[in-house]
C-alpha positions, 0 to 999 in steps of 0.5 A: 429314626422316622420312617423317612430317615430310615428310607434315606439311610438305607438309600444312602448305604445301598441297603434293600430289605424284604420281609414282614416287620423289618426293624430299623437299621442301627447307625452307631454301635451303641444303638444295637444294645450289645453288652458292654464287653462287645462294645469294648472289643469293637472300640479296641479294634478301632471300628468307627461305625457299623458297615451296611450289612451290620447296621441292618443285619444286627437288628434283624438277627437280634429279633430271633428271626431267620435271615438271608444276608447278601453282601459282597466279600469284605463287607463285615458279614462275620461280625454281622452274625457273630455278635448276635450269636454271643447274645443268643448264647448268653440268653440260653441255659448253660451247657451241661456235661455231654451237650453239644454247641448252641451255635453252629457256623458252617464255612466252606474252607479251612481258611475261612473257618479259622478266620471266623474262629479268630474273630470269635476268640477276640470276644470269647475272652470277655464274654465267657463263651467258648468256641472251637474250630473243626476242620479237615487237614488238622489233627483230630485230637485237640478238636475232639478234646475241645468238643468233649470239654463243651463249647458254646460255639462250633465253627466247622467245615461240613466234612470234618463236622460229619466225621465228628458226629458219626464218631459221637464226639459231639451232637447238635441237639442244643443248636438253636442258632445256625449260620451258613456262611458263603452258602454260594461257595459251599454249593459250588464246592458240592457240599449240598449233601453234607449240609442237608445231612447236618441240618437234618440233625438240628431242631426245627425251631432253630434260628437260621442265618444264611449268608451269601455273596451272590443269589443264584437259583441254587442258593435261593432253592436251598434257602427256601427249604431251610428258612422259615419266614426270613428277613432278607437284606441285600447290600448293593446288588445280588448280582455278581459285582466287584468292589468299586474301591478296587482298581481293576487292570486287565492285561491281554497277553500271551501265556509265555509273556506272563512270567516276565510281566509278573517280574516287571510288576513286582519291581514296580510294586514292591515296597514292603506291602503285601502282594497276593498272586493267584494261580489256577493249579497247584502244580503251576503255583509251585512252579512259579513260586520256585522260579520267583525264589530262584530269582531272589523274590521272597515268595511263599505258596499255599494250596490244597496239597499243603499240610495245614501246619504249612498253610498256617505258617505261610499265612502267618509269614504273609500277615506279619509281612516277613514274606510279602509275596504269597502265591495261592490257588483259589483256596485263598480266594474267600475268607482270607482277611489280611490287612493292607494287601496292596494288590492282587495279581491274577497270574492265571484267570480263574475258572469262573467269574465269581472266583474272579470277583472273590479273588480281587476282593482280597484287596480293597477291604474295609473301605480301603483302596486296592488294585488288581492286575489280571493276565488274560489270554486268548484261551480265557476268551469265553469269560470276556463278555462277563468280565467286560460287564463286571468292569463296566458296572464297577466304573472301570476302563475296558481295555480295547483288546478285551473288548475285541475278544468279547465281541468276537466271542459273541459273533462266534457263538462263544458261551460265558453265560450262566455257567461262567457267570456263576461258576456253576455247572456240575453241582448237583451230585457230589462225592460226599465221603471224607472232608474234601467233597469234590463235585462229580464231573468237575475236578477242582484243581486246588 
């Protein structure tokens, strides 16, 4: 492509780049020069063309340089770093007995880690590259066996990985390709001390890829410390922004009307398609699930108190369509990639606008259309102004009751600025023992 063609392509796909000697984007899978086995899997999956983050992220990552990638949820980030990871592994000497992984991918939640592993497994069979998933809430035995046998790619949540390192079940001496996925979420969950502890054990000449849906100051500060002379690619805006393919319907209602309204919605929507319903607390999740089942609705639930085996079973039932209604806390707000989720219902409004954007992002994925219904009460008033902004930027209709609440929250000095917009606040200090770090001063309900 000529420079003019490159500029037109980036403008058309809303790609912004920063850095020295930025490579041209790839328009087709073949232009990326991936090995044939990668192309076979891509074609088997039915992908038509690279997503914007892939078209620009692949040539950047294949240069071997550090990379910051900012793109909304559901934009294809996983393959943007997985395929270059496979190329990287195959360019290294084979693992010797007792050596740790070559590629390390850190993710904030078990669900996201498992999903990345599923994507990696599709390519592993063709590439002779072994991978494993290390996360809390599951038996350590099989994970330890995988590490002892030797795997080129480890996908891990920070807490369980630290447990494995401290017990000497693996080491990070061979890691030369490090991925931090959902970096903003990891900081929000208080994982910064664990991330620092892990990165301190990885050689400084590694290639680091840093992926985030938003670009707040905390994420930028951490990136400056971990990355050297990085490329930066932004798809759309680095600010909090909802997917425009999602039709957002905000209903301002009192608390006691939520359940009757939910049942009415389900009667309208239920046609065998999958419906994901978010609640804020584990207790509320169980209560509403129980009530729906008593009323004859095929609902199952997942949250942080459920055993991993039960969470896996519920997800499998939901993905297969056997149980088309799944209730969840924010444990499923990121990393849950289920095809054909017809709509998301926010039964409870989340504790941050960032979580709102990620929740509704479970529908309208990979270019599909989606719908998100949100129940908004007077108690959620401090989020009204930020929510109005998100709706306006996505070209959605702002209901008059919500606009009224937003105006009154401004005149009464209501908050809703950075803390609510970013979902951040009590982030800096965290309890760091074990695999479930909780930020001090902020109890996560899930």
